[in-house]
C-alpha positions in Angstrom: 0.0 0.0 0.0 1.2 3.5 -0.8 0.1 6.8 0.8 0.4 10.3 -0.6 -0.1 13.3 1.7 0.2 17.0 0.8 -0.9 20.2 2.5 -4.6 20.8 2.2 -4.0 24.3 0.6 -1.0 25.5 -1.3 -0.8 29.1 -2.5 1.9 30.0 -5.0 2.7 33.2 -6.8 3.4 36.8 -6.3 1.3 38.3 -3.6 0.2 35.0 -2.1 1.4 36.0 1.3 -1.9 38.0 1.6 -3.8 34.7 1.9 -2.9 34.8 5.6 -5.7 37.3 6.2 -8.2 34.6 5.3 -7.1 32.2 8.0 -9.7 31.6 10.7 -8.6 31.7 14.3 -8.1 33.7 17.5 -4.4 33.5 18.2 -1.3 32.9 15.9 2.3 32.5 16.9 4.9 33.3 14.2 8.1 31.4 14.3 11.1 33.0 12.5 14.8 32.7 12.2 17.3 35.5 11.9 16.6 39.1 11.1 16.2 38.9 7.3 12.4 38.5 7.3 12.2 41.6 9.6 14.7 43.6 7.6 12.9 43.1 4.3 9.5 43.9 5.9 8.0 40.4 5.4 7.6 39.7 9.1 5.6 42.9 9.5 3.4 42.0 6.6 2.7 38.6 8.1 1.8 40.2 11.4 -0.5 42.7 9.7 -2.3 40.1 7.6 -2.9 37.9 10.7 -4.2 40.8 12.7 -6.5 41.7 9.7 -7.8 38.1 10.1 -8.8 39.1 13.6 -6.0 37.2 15.4 -3.8 38.2 18.4 -0.1 37.6 17.3 3.0 36.5 19.3 6.5 36.0 17.9 9.1 33.3 18.5 12.3 34.8 17.0 15.9 33.8 16.6 15.7 30.1 15.5 19.3 29.2 14.6 20.4 27.4 11.5 20.2 23.6 12.2 17.7 24.2 15.1 18.5 22.5 18.4 16.5 20.4 20.8 16.9 23.3 23.3 15.3 25.8 20.9 12.4 23.5 20.2 11.6 22.9 23.9 11.8 26.6 24.7 9.6 27.5 21.8 7.0 24.9 22.8 7.0 26.4 26.3 6.1 29.8 24.9 3.4 28.2 22.8 1.8 26.6 25.9 1.8 30.0 27.6 0.2 31.8 24.6 -2.1 29.0 23.4 -2.3 29.7 19.7 -4.7 28.0 17.3 -2.4 28.8 14.4 1.4 28.2 14.2 2.8 30.2 11.3 6.5 29.4 10.5 8.4 31.5 8.0 11.9 31.7 6.8 14.3 29.0 5.7 14.1 25.3 6.5 15.3 25.8 10.1 12.5 27.9 11.6 9.8 25.7 9.8 11.5 22.5 10.9 11.8 23.8 14.5 8.1 25.0 14.5 7.0 21.5 13.4 8.7 19.9 16.4 7.5 22.7 18.8 4.0 21.9 17.6 4.2 18.3 18.9 5.6 19.5 22.3 2.9 22.2 22.5 0.1 19.8 22.1 1.7 17.0 24.1 3.9 18.4 26.8 4.8 14.9 28.1 6.0 13.5 24.8 9.8 12.9 24.6 12.3 13.4 21.8 13.0 9.7 22.0 9.3 9.1 21.1 9.4 11.5 18.2 12.6 10.2 16.7 10.9 6.9 15.9 9.7 7.3 12.3 5.9 7.8 12.0 5.4 7.7 15.8 4.0 11.2 16.4 0.8 11.6 18.4 -2.2 12.9 16.6 -1.8 16.7 16.1 -4.3 19.5 15.5 -5.9 19.1 18.9 -4.9 22.7 19.6 -3.5 24.3 16.5 -3.1 24.1 12.7 0.1 24.9 10.9 1.0 27.3 8.1 4.5 27.4 6.5 6.0 30.2 4.4 9.4 29.5 2.9 12.0 32.2 2.2 14.5 29.8 0.5 14.2 27.4 -2.4 15.5 24.0 -1.3 14.3 22.2 1.8 10.6 22.1 0.7 9.7 21.6 4.4 6.5 23.6 3.7 5.0 20.6 1.9 6.8 17.7 3.6 6.3 15.3 6.5 9.8 15.9 7.7 11.8 18.0 10.1 15.5 17.9 11.1 16.5 18.8 14.6 20.1 18.7 16.0 21.2 17.5 19.4 24.5 19.4 19.8 25.4 17.5 22.9 25.7 14.2 21.0 26.5 15.6 17.6 23.5 13.8 16.0 20.9 15.2 13.7 17.4 13.7 14.1 15.3 13.5 10.9 11.8 13.5 12.3 9.2 11.9 10.0 5.4 11.8 10.3 2.5 12.7 8.1 1.1 14.6 11.1 3.6 17.4 10.6 2.8 18.0 7.0 1.6 21.6 7.1 -2.1 22.5 6.6 -1.3 25.5 4.5 1.8 26.3 2.4 2.4 29.8 1.0 5.1 30.1 -1.6 5.5 33.7 -2.5 8.5 34.3 -4.9 9.0 37.8 -3.5 10.5 36.2 -0.4 13.4 34.6 -2.3 14.4 37.5 -4.5 16.9 38.9 -2.0 18.7 35.7 -1.1 22.5 35.6 -1.3 23.9 33.8 -4.3 25.7 31.1 -2.2 22.5 30.3 -0.4 20.6 30.0 -3.6 23.2 27.5 -5.0 23.3 25.4 -1.8 19.5 25.2 -1.3 19.0 24.6 -5.0 21.3 21.6 -5.0 19.6 20.3 -1.9 16.3 20.4 -3.9 17.9 18.6 -6.8 19.2 15.9 -4.4 15.6 15.5 -3.1 14.3 15.0 -6.6 17.0 12.5 -7.7 17.0 10.5 -4.4 13.2 10.5 -4.3 13.1 9.2 -7.9 15.4 6.2 -7.2 14.4 5.5 -3.6 13.2 2.0 -2.8 9.6 3.2 -2.2 9.2 5.2 -5.4 6.1 4.6 -7.5 4.3 6.2 -10.5 2.8 9.1 -8.6 6.0 10.1 -6.9 8.0 9.6 -10.1 5.8 12.2 -11.8 6.7 14.8 -9.2 10.4 14.0 -9.1 11.0 14.0 -12.9 9.2 17.3 -13.3 11.2 18.7 -10.4 14.5 17.6 -11.9 13.5 19.3 -15.2 12.6 22.6 -13.5 15.6 22.7 -11.2 18.0 21.8 -14.0 16.8 24.6 -16.2 16.4 27.3 -13.5 19.2 26.9 -10.9 21.9 28.6 -13.0 19.5 31.5 -13.6 18.5 31.7 -10.0 22.2 31.9 -9.0 22.6 34.7 -11.6 19.7 36.4 -9.7 17.3 36.5 -12.7 13.7 36.9 -11.5 12.6 34.0 -13.8 15.3 31.7 -12.3 14.4 32.5 -8.7 10.6 32.1 -9.3 11.1 28.8 -11.1 13.3 27.4 -8.3 10.6 28.3 -5.8 8.3 26.0 -7.8 10.8 23.2 -8.6 11.9 22.7 -5.0 8.4 22.1 -3.6 7.5 19.9 -6.5 10.4 17.7 -5.4 9.3 18.0 -1.8 5.8 16.8 -2.6 7.4 13.6 -4.0 10.1 12.7 -1.5 7.8 13.5 1.5 5.8 10.5 0.5 8.5 8.0 -0.4 11.7 9.0 1.4 15.3 9.6 0.4 18.6 7.7 0.5 22.2 7.7 1.7 23.2 11.0 0.2 21.1 12.6 3.0 22.2 10.0 5.5 25.8 11.0 4.8 25.1 14.7 4.8 23.3 14.8 8.1 26.3 14.1 10.4 28.4 16.5 8.4 26.0 19.3 9.5 25.9 18.1 13.1 29.7 17.6 13.5 31.2 20.4 11.3 28.2 22.8 10.7 28.5 22.1 7.0 25.5 23.7 5.1 23.2 20.9 4.3 22.9 21.7 0.6 26.7 21.8 0.2 27.0 18.4 1.8 24.3 16.9 -0.4 25.7 18.5 -3.5 29.3 17.2 -2.9 28.1 13.7 -2.1 25.4 13.3 -4.7 27.4 12.4 -7.8 29.6 9.8 -6.0 26.6 8.1 -4.4 24.8 8.1 -7.8 27.7 6.2 -9.2 27.5 3.8 -6.3 23.8 3.3 -6.6 23.7 3.0 -10.4 23.5 -0.8 -10.7 20.3 -0.8 -8.6 18.4 1.8 -10.6 17.4 0.2 -13.9 16.7 2.7 -16.6 16.0 5.6 -14.2 19.3 7.4 -14.8 18.4 7.6 -18.5 15.2 9.4 -17.4 17.3 11.7 -15.1 19.7 12.6 -17.9 16.8 13.3 -20.3 15.1 15.6 -17.7 18.4 17.4 -17.2 18.5 18.2 -21.0 21.2 15.7 -22.0 20.9 15.2 -25.8 20.9 11.8 -27.5 20.4 9.9 -24.3 17.8 7.6 -25.9 20.5 6.2 -28.2 23.1 5.7 -25.5 23.9 2.4 -23.9 22.7 2.0 -20.3 26.2 2.5 -18.9 26.7 5.7 -21.0 23.2 7.0 -20.0 24.0 6.5 -16.3 27.4 8.3 -16.8 25.7 11.1 -18.6 23.2 11.6 -15.7 26.1 11.7 -13.1 28.1 14.0 -15.3 25.2 16.4 -15.7 24.7 16.6 -12.0 28.4 17.2 -11.4 28.5 19.9 -14.1 25.5 21.7 -12.6 27.2 21.7 -9.2 30.4 23.1 -10.6 28.5 25.8 -12.5 26.9 27.1 -9.3 30.1 27.0 -7.2 29.9 23.7 -5.3 33.2 22.3 -4.0 34.4 19.1 -5.7 35.1 17.1 -2.5 35.1 16.8 1.3 38.9 17.4 1.7 38.4 20.7 3.5 35.6 19.4 5.7 36.0 15.8 6.9 38.8 14.9 9.4 40.2 11.4 9.1 39.6 10.5 12.7 35.9 11.2 12.4 35.2 8.8 9.5 34.2 5.9 11.7 31.7 8.1 13.6 30.3 9.6 10.4 29.8 6.2 8.7 28.0 4.7 11.7 25.8 7.8 12.1 24.9 7.7 8.4 24.1 4.0 8.6 21.8 4.7 11.6 20.1 7.6 9.9 16.4 7.3 9.1 17.0 8.0 5.4 19.3 5.1 4.8 16.7 2.3 4.5 15.2 4.1 1.4 18.5 3.8 -0.5 17.9 1.6 -3.7 21.1 -0.4 -3.0 21.7 -2.2 0.3 24.7 -0.8 2.0 26.9 -1.2 5.1 28.9 0.9 7.5 32.1 -0.2 5.7 30.7 0.8 2.3 29.6 4.1 3.6 33.0 4.6 5.1 34.6 3.9 1.7 32.3 6.5 0.1 33.4 9.2 2.6 37.1 8.3 2.0 36.6 8.4 -1.8 35.5 12.0 -1.4 38.4 13.0 0.8 
C-alpha cells in the first residue's frame, strides 16, 4: 500500500502572502529565524495580515540554523503560555522544521524526543493548532513535507523526524521572499532540492505518482538553478516552484544515503546541508547506479542531455552523473570533502549515516564499511 499526503492548501505566486488574512482563528504564533524577514519587511506583513484576520499575534524569533533540541523545547513552552490556534512558520528550513517539532511538544507536553525520533510515531496533532508554512528559500521544501530535522548538539547527532502529522495544513510560496537571497544560499539550497528530486526518484519506495513529481522537479531545477544563482527573476521564481514539487514527491517515499551521509556533516562540522548533499550526490549516484534500472536515463533526459535515448545503459548512467556534477560546478559547489572531513571522524560519520532514518530508502543495500569507503573516496 502507498500513501500520498500533501498540504490541504498551497498558495503559489506573487502576492500569495496575503492569503494569511483569510485564516480563521483567535491567536497565531509566528516562528522565524534570523533578522532577514524583519529587515525586508516580510515579518511585519505577516503580522499585519494575521491581525487583519482578527488574530492576536505573538513571535518566537531567533531560531538558529540547524535548530537545536533546546530551541524546540523553549519554543513549545512559549506556545503553551500563549495557546495559539495557528502556528505560522516563516523563513528557511530551520524555523519551519523547528516549529513542526514545537507543535508536537505544545500539544503533548509529556512526549519525549526519543518518542518523536521513531519514524511515524508522532501523536495525533491538530488538537490545539493548525500549521502554516512560508518558505523564504528554495531548497528544503519543508513547507510541503512530513519531515523535520533537529540537532542534538550534545551528542553531535541530527534527528530526521518523519510523520505525516507534521505536513503543514497551509503552504504559502511567494517568490517575493526569495528575490533577495545571497547567491551562495541559492546555490546550496537549489542543489539540496535537486538531491531531493533524484534521491526520491530512485528510492526503494518510489512509484508512479512520486515519479511524476520527481522527474518534473529535476527538469525545472536543472533549467532554472543557474539563472537563480545569476539572480534572474525567472530563475528564482522557477526554483521556488521546482523545490516544492520535489518536496511533494520525497515527502511520501523518502530519500537515501546522500542525505544519510550529509546529516552528520552538518551536526559535526556545521556544513551547510545543501553543500554536503551536492558534494556527495554524484559519488553516491555512481555507487547506486547498478540498482536503478533505466532511471538514470530518465534523469539525464530531464536534465537536458541530448541523444540519451541512443546511449547504452552505462553511458546514460554516466551522462546523468556528469550532468549533476557539471551543474554543481557551475553554481560553485566544492568538488570534494577534503576541507571538511577529518580522518579521525570517518568511523563516527559512517556509523551515524548508517543509523540515519533516510538510509533504508536507498535503492542499494549498504553497510557501515561501504559508507566509510564512500566518505574516504570524497576526501
